[in-house]
N, C-alpha and C positions, 0 to 999 in steps of 0.2 A: 666270384663266389655268390651263392644265393643268400638272400637275407637270413640272418640268424638272430634269434632272441637270446639275450645274455642275462643270466640271473646270478647275483651275488648271494650265495647262501650264507647265513649267519650261524647255523647249527647243522648237525648231521641230519636231524629230522627235516629241516627245511630243504636240504639238498635232495634227500630221497623223495620227498613229496613233489619236488619239481622235475624229477627224472621220469622217464618212460621210454617207449619204443623209439621215439624220434628225438630223444635228448641224449646228451653226452656230458659226463662229468669231466672237468679239466682241473689239473693242478699246475705243473710246470708248463704244459702245453707245447713241449718241444717236438712231439710227434704229430699231434693232431693238427697243428697249424699248417704244416706242409701238405697234409692229406686234404684239408679243406681248400687251400689255395689252388692246388692242382686239379680240384674237382674230380678226384679219383673215382668216386662211387656215386651212383644214383641214389644210394641209401644214406647219404651223409646227413648228420643231425640238423634239425631245425632249431634246436635250443642248446645252448651251452650253459652248464651249471658250474659256476666258479667255486671251487673248494678252498681256495687260498684265503678267502674272507672268513673262514671258520677258525676261531682261535684255538690254540692248544693242540694242533694236529702235527706238530713237528717236534720230536724229542727222541733222545736215546737214553735209556735207563735200564737198570737191572732191578727186578723185583721178583721175589719168590722163585729164585733160581731160573728166571727167564730173562732173556734180553728182549726189551720191548722197544720197537721203533715206530714212531708215528708215521702215518701214510704220507704226509707232506714233507718228511725229512728229506733233504736234498742228498744227492749222490756224493757231493763234495763232503758234506757233514759225516756221512758214513765212511767214506774213504779216509778221512782225517781223524776219525774218532780213535783215541788211544785205547779205549775199552774194546772196540771191535777189532782193532789191529792186534791186540794182545790175545784175545780169547776166541775170536771168530774171524780169523785172518782171511779165510777164503772169501768172505763177504766184502771185507774192506778192499781186497785186491780186485775183485770183480767190479765193484763200484768205481774204483780208480781207473779201470780200463774202458769205461763207457765214454765214448765221444771225446769232446774237447773240454778244457776247463770251463768254458762258458756254458756248455750244455750241462755239465755236471753241477754247476752252480745253480742252474734253474730246474733241471730235471729232478723228479722225486722218485723214491723207491717204489711207490704204488704205480706211478706212471710207467716205470721201467718194466714191471712185471705184467702190466696190462696193455702194453703197446700193440699196435696192429702189425701184421706181417709186412715184410719188406720186398716180397717177390716183385720183380719189375713188370710182370704181366698184371698183377693186382694193382700196382702203383702207377700204371700208365695214365698220363694226363688225360683228362676229359673222358675217362672210362674207355680208353682206346681198346682194351681187351675185356670183353664181358666174361670174366673168369667165373668159375662156379662158386667161389667164395662170395661173390656179389650177386650172382644170378644162378639159381638152382638148375636152370637149363643151359648154363654156360659150360665152358670147357676148362680143363687144367692145361693151359697152353705150354707149360713147362714140360709136360710128359713127352711132347714131340718137338719142343722148341729148345731154346738155350737154357739149359738147366745146370750150369756150372756151379751154382751156389745152393742147390736144392737137396732134398732129403736123400740120404743114403740108407735109410731104414724104412723105405716104402711110404705109402700114402695114408692119410687119415681122411675119410669121407671123400676120396678121390683126389685130394690135393697133396702136392709135394712141397709146398712152401714151408720154410723152417721157422722155428721160434728164434727171434733175434736177440733175446734178452741175455745180458751177461749175468745179472744178479739172480735170475730164476734158477739156474742149475746150482748155484751156491746155496740158495735157500733149500732146495731139495736135499742136497748133500748134508745140510745141517739139520734136517728133519724139522724144518720150520712149519709154522701154521700161519694162515692168513685170516685175520679177524676182520669181519665186515660189519655192516650195519644190521645184519640179520643173523650171522652165525660165525663159527670158527671152522675153517677148512684146512686140512692138511695140505701142505704145498704140493704133495704128490697128486692131489685130486683137484687142484685149483685150475689147471690149464686145460684148454680145449681147442678144437678146430672145427667149429660149427658155424657155417655162414661167415660173416665178418667177425664173429666173436673169437677171441683167443683165450678166454677164461670162462668159468662157469657162473660168473656174476649174472644175476637177474637184471632186468632193465632198470629197476629202481633200487639197486644195491651198490654200495661203494665200499672200498677197502678203507678201514680206519686204523689198523695197526698190524705190524708184523711181529710175531713172537717166535723166539728161538730158544730151545732148551740149552742150558749151560752144558758144554761138552765135558766129558769125563776128564779127570786129571791126566795130563800127558798127551792129550789129543793134539794132532798137528793137522793143518789144512793149508791148501794153496789153490790158486786159480791161474791157469795158463791160457793164453788166447793167441790164435793166429788170425791176422787180418792183413790186407794188402798194405795198409798204412797204420802206424801206431796210434794215430788219433783219427777221430771221426768215424772210421769204418766199423760196421757191425762184424761180429765174429764169423769167419768162415768155419772155424771150429773153436770152441772153448771147452776147457775141461776143469771141473771143480772136483777136488779130492779132499776128503776128510778121513783121517786114519787115526785109530786109537789102538791100544794094545791088543784088543780082541775083535775089532770090527773095522770095516772100511766101507765108505760110500763114495761112489764116483758117478758124476752126472755130466753129460755133454750138452753144449749149446751149439746151435747152428747146423745140426745134422738131421733133425726130424721136426715134424710139426709141433711137437711138445718137447720141453726139456727131457733129455733121454738118459735115464738111469741105466748104467751098463753093469748088470749084476755079474756077468762072467768075468769082467775085469776086477770087480770087488773080490770074487772068490779066488782069483789068481794071486792077490796080494794080501788077503786077510790073514793075520797072524804070522806073517813072514817078515823077514828082515827087509828093510828098505835099501836095496842096492840096484845096480844097473841091470843085472840079469832078471831079477824079479820084476822090476819096473817095466822092462821090455816085454816080459811075458804078459803082464797085465795090459799093457798097451795093445799087444796083439789080440788079446781076448776082448778088448773093448769094441772091436768091429765084428764080433760074432753075430751072424745073421744079417750083416749089412750087404747091400748090393748097389753098385753104381747104376745110375740111370743111363739109358742109351744115348750116345753122343750123336744125336740126329742133327743138331745145329750147335755150333760152338764146340768147345773141347770136352763137354761132359763133366761129370763130377767124380770120376774114379780116383783122382788125386786126393780127394778128401779122406779116403780110407787111410792112407799113409799119414796124413796130417793128424787125424784122430789118434792114431797109435802114438805118434811122437808127443802130442800135447798131453796125453795121459801119462806117458813115461816121465815127461818133464815135471808135471804137477806132483807126481808121486815122489820123485827125487827131491823136489823142493820141500817136502815134508820131513826129510831126513834130519 
């Protein structure tokens, strides 16, 4: 690893003042540490700004009909919260399905939604592949390489790496907002695929809080995830579903560069009884517009279409 300056911020203002184009904010540090040790990118930060030394950034509370979660709240705390399990079930389930207990004990909600992509070409040790997310003149090697875990909904800025966050689609389905040191951003507008960035955060901006509006009475929600192993693995496909008497919101993880809201699936189940037939119809609609990448090396990713259908079906039935 190259030399890195480490700053313990005591306030949000101190943290943002220390940030910049060559700095990175860190909380649980479960994602960034591996990225740094493997020397994945020539653009890796020269300064780390520790947010864990800022008091009062880990909490779960309800105020003014909003669920408020501090940015440094751990995934374990979210998964085990009786409040979140009872009223915002999809988020508790998504947090519980992240990694191992050890990772959930350390990883934070802000870190989970801000993590870098997991594409093996992007993550190659010592910048083995100069992909276009790290180098504008680079290539998306997955387009003609092994793309078994890549986007079934096309590319963003030429890249087909997927969003790996389990909690991100849950927050979209719950119509959450991300509060930062500068502004409040609807979750649907928070994610991006621009260079190495996976969010719209500026270089000197940090997440401070997650806000989720209280769901309507009778709302049900669930998260279903398919991965090769029940622990550790990122989602091959994840499905977050929130259903009320008059509305439905369904969002997928692992299938596109950004968490993918599937409105055709929402329309297929909205206002209808939750049963096997309707859940299957919504699952089929969830892959409207999806296309598998060519299987030039490896098995390709056509199988993900069927998994997406099944995960949506199972998440809807879990709301019955």
